[in-house]
C-alpha positions in Angstrom: -30.0 55.6 29.1 -27.8 58.2 30.9 -30.5 58.5 33.6 -29.7 55.0 34.8 -26.8 54.3 37.1 -23.6 53.6 35.2 -21.3 50.7 36.2 -18.1 50.5 34.3 -16.3 47.3 33.2 -12.8 47.7 31.9 -11.1 45.4 29.5 -7.3 45.5 29.5 -5.6 45.5 26.1 -2.1 44.3 27.0 0.6 43.3 24.6 -0.5 40.1 22.8 -4.1 40.2 24.1 -6.6 38.4 21.9 -8.5 41.2 20.1 -11.5 39.0 19.3 -12.0 38.4 23.0 -11.8 42.2 23.7 -14.4 42.9 21.1 -16.4 39.9 21.9 -16.7 40.9 25.6 -17.7 44.4 24.5 -20.4 43.0 22.3 -21.6 40.6 25.0 -22.0 43.4 27.5 -23.7 45.6 24.9 -26.3 42.8 24.2 -26.9 42.5 28.0 -27.4 46.2 28.2 -30.0 46.2 25.5 -31.8 43.3 27.1 -31.7 45.0 30.5 -33.2 48.2 29.1 -35.8 46.2 27.3 -37.0 44.8 30.6 -38.0 48.4 31.5 -36.9 48.3 35.1 -35.6 51.8 35.9 -33.4 50.7 38.8 -31.3 48.3 36.5 -27.9 49.9 35.9 -26.2 50.3 32.6 -22.9 48.7 31.9 -20.3 51.1 30.5 -17.5 49.4 28.7 -14.0 50.9 28.7 -10.8 49.6 27.0 -7.5 50.2 28.8 -4.3 50.1 26.6 -1.4 48.8 28.7 2.3 48.7 27.8 5.4 47.7 29.7 6.8 51.3 29.8 4.1 53.0 31.8 2.4 52.2 35.2 -1.2 53.2 34.4 -2.9 51.9 31.3 -4.6 54.5 29.0 -8.4 54.4 29.1 -10.7 54.8 26.2 -14.5 54.3 26.2 -16.2 52.0 23.8 -19.8 52.6 25.0 -21.5 55.7 26.4 -18.6 58.0 25.5 -20.3 61.2 26.5 -21.7 60.0 29.8 -20.1 60.4 33.2 -17.5 57.8 34.1 -19.7 55.9 36.6 -18.3 53.4 39.1 -15.5 51.1 38.0 -16.7 47.7 39.1 -14.4 45.2 37.2 -11.3 44.9 35.2 -10.8 41.9 32.8 -7.5 40.5 31.5 -8.5 38.8 28.2 -6.7 35.7 26.8 -3.7 35.8 24.6 -2.6 33.8 21.5 1.0 34.5 22.4 3.2 33.0 25.2 2.2 34.1 28.7 3.6 37.5 29.7 6.8 37.3 31.9 6.7 38.5 35.5 9.1 41.4 34.6 6.9 42.6 31.7 3.7 42.2 33.7 5.0 44.0 36.8 3.8 47.6 36.1 0.3 46.4 35.1 0.2 44.0 38.0 1.0 46.8 40.5 -1.7 49.0 39.0 -4.3 46.1 39.1 -3.4 45.5 42.8 -4.1 49.1 43.6 -7.5 49.0 41.8 -8.4 45.8 43.7 -7.6 47.6 46.9 -10.3 50.1 45.9 -12.9 47.4 45.6 -12.6 46.6 41.9 -13.3 43.0 40.8 -10.4 41.5 38.9 -10.9 38.8 36.2 -8.7 36.9 33.9 -9.1 34.5 31.0 -6.5 31.9 29.8 -3.0 33.5 29.8 -4.3 36.6 31.4 -4.0 34.5 34.6 -0.2 35.1 34.6 -0.7 38.9 34.9 -3.2 38.4 37.6 -1.0 36.0 39.5 1.9 38.6 39.3 -0.2 40.9 41.5 0.5 38.6 44.4 -3.3 38.5 45.2 -3.6 34.9 44.2 -1.2 33.5 46.8 -2.8 30.5 48.6 -6.0 31.0 46.5 -7.4 28.9 43.7 -7.4 30.1 40.1 -7.7 28.5 36.7 -6.2 29.1 33.3 -6.0 27.2 30.0 -5.2 23.6 30.7 -2.0 23.8 28.6 -0.7 26.7 30.7 -1.5 25.1 34.1 1.9 23.5 34.8 3.8 26.7 33.8 1.6 28.8 35.9 2.1 26.5 38.9 5.8 26.5 38.5 6.1 30.2 38.1 3.8 30.9 41.1 4.1 28.0 43.5 1.9 29.6 46.2 -1.1 29.7 43.8 -3.5 26.8 43.9 -4.0 26.1 40.2 -7.1 24.1 39.3 -7.3 23.8 35.5 -10.2 21.3 35.7 -12.5 24.3 36.4 -13.6 26.5 33.5 -14.4 29.3 35.9 -13.6 30.0 39.5 -15.6 32.9 41.1 -14.1 34.0 44.4 -16.2 37.1 44.6 -13.5 39.8 44.4 -11.5 37.7 41.7 -12.9 35.6 38.9 -10.6 33.5 36.7 -11.6 31.6 33.5 -9.8 28.8 31.7 -9.5 28.4 27.9 -9.5 30.9 25.1 -13.2 31.1 24.6 -14.2 31.0 28.3 -14.4 34.8 28.1 -18.1 34.1 27.4 -18.4 32.4 30.8 -16.6 35.2 32.7 -18.7 37.9 30.8 -22.0 36.1 31.7 -20.9 35.7 35.3 -20.4 39.5 35.6 -23.7 40.1 33.8 -25.4 37.8 36.3 -23.9 39.7 39.2 -24.4 43.2 37.9 -27.7 43.0 35.9 -29.3 39.9 37.4 -29.8 36.2 36.4 -32.7 36.8 34.0 -30.7 39.2 32.0 -27.7 36.8 32.0 -29.8 33.9 30.8 -31.5 35.9 28.1 -28.0 37.2 26.9 -26.8 33.6 26.8 -29.8 32.6 24.7 -29.4 35.5 22.4 -25.7 34.7 21.8 -26.4 30.9 21.6 -23.7 30.1 24.3 -24.0 28.0 27.4 -24.4 29.8 30.8 -21.5 29.4 33.2 -21.2 26.0 34.9 -19.2 23.9 32.5 -15.9 22.2 33.5 -12.7 22.6 31.5 -11.6 19.0 32.3 -14.0 17.7 29.7 -12.1 19.6 27.0 -8.5 18.8 28.0 -6.3 16.1 26.6 -4.4 13.8 29.1 -0.8 15.0 28.8 1.4 12.9 31.1 4.9 14.1 32.2 7.5 12.4 30.1 10.7 14.1 31.5 10.8 12.1 34.8 13.9 10.1 33.8 12.4 6.6 34.6 13.1 4.5 31.5 10.7 1.7 32.4 7.8 4.1 33.1 8.5 6.0 29.9 8.5 2.8 27.9 5.1 1.9 29.4 3.7 5.5 28.8 4.7 5.2 25.1 3.0 1.8 24.9 -0.2 3.1 26.5 -0.3 6.0 24.0 0.3 3.7 21.0 -2.4 1.2 22.0 -4.9 3.8 23.2 -4.6 2.4 26.8 -7.0 -0.4 25.8 -5.4 -3.0 28.1 -5.0 -1.6 31.6 -4.5 -4.9 33.5 -1.7 -4.7 36.0 -0.1 -7.9 34.9 0.0 -6.6 31.3 1.4 -3.2 32.3 4.1 -4.8 34.4 5.0 -7.1 31.5 5.4 -4.1 29.1 7.5 -2.2 31.6 9.7 -5.2 32.3 9.0 -4.9 36.0 7.4 -6.9 38.8 3.8 -5.9 39.5 4.7 -4.5 42.9 7.6 -2.5 41.5 5.5 -1.3 38.6 2.9 0.1 41.0 5.6 1.8 43.1 7.2 3.4 40.1 4.0 5.2 39.2 3.4 6.3 42.8 6.9 8.0 43.0 6.8 11.8 42.8 8.6 13.2 39.7 12.2 14.2 40.3 
C-alpha cells in the first residue's frame, strides 16, 4: 500500500463539529481505498486521512493521522469542514482557522464545507461573489453575515473545482463521494456508494426543505394571509380568495406580496 502514491485528505475538527461526520468521512474514504486497491491498478493513489484539531487560540490546527500513520505525509489535496450540531461559528471565533485555510487554498488545496462549516469557509473571504450552499435553515443567516456570497441553498452540493460546498447535515456523503470521484475515479466512487447504500452526488436540497416564509416584515394584512395559508394548507390559492382573506383589493394584494421586505 505504501508503494502507491499517497494523497492526503484532512478533516477539520473545530469546536462543535459533528463527530459522526468526521468518523463517517474517514470510513467512507477507507472503503474507497479498499475498493481502489481491489481493482489492482498500480497507478491508483491511496487516500491518507488526517484529522486536524482546531481551536480559537492557535492559528494552525494540530494534525493527527487516522490512516497510514507510518507512511510519508503525501500530498495534501483537500481539507473538509464538517457539519455542526451547534450554532454556526462566529466570524471572530473562526478568524484564526479561516486565515490558515486561506493560506492552504493558496497552495492549491481544495477546500470543502458541509452544513454550518460553510460559515468558517465564508470567513476566509474566498467565497465573495461565488456560489455556495449550506443547510437550508442556515441560508438566511449565512447570506446576512456574508452579503457578497451567493447563497444557493436549493443545491445539495456545489462543486467549483477548488472549493466544494455541501448542504445538510448528512450531505457529507455527497462531498466525500465527489472527492473520491475526482481522486480515485468514477468507478471507485460508484462502487463505494453501492457498498455504503447511499446515493451518488446529484440530489438537490430543495426537495428536503420546508417552505419557511418571512414573518417579520411588518405588513399586518400579508401576515394575516400567511397565517391563513398555513392553517389551511394553502389549498385555496385563487387570487379572489386570497384578497378576501387579507381584506385587500386584488391588485393591492398582488402588490403587497411583490414588495421587498423592509
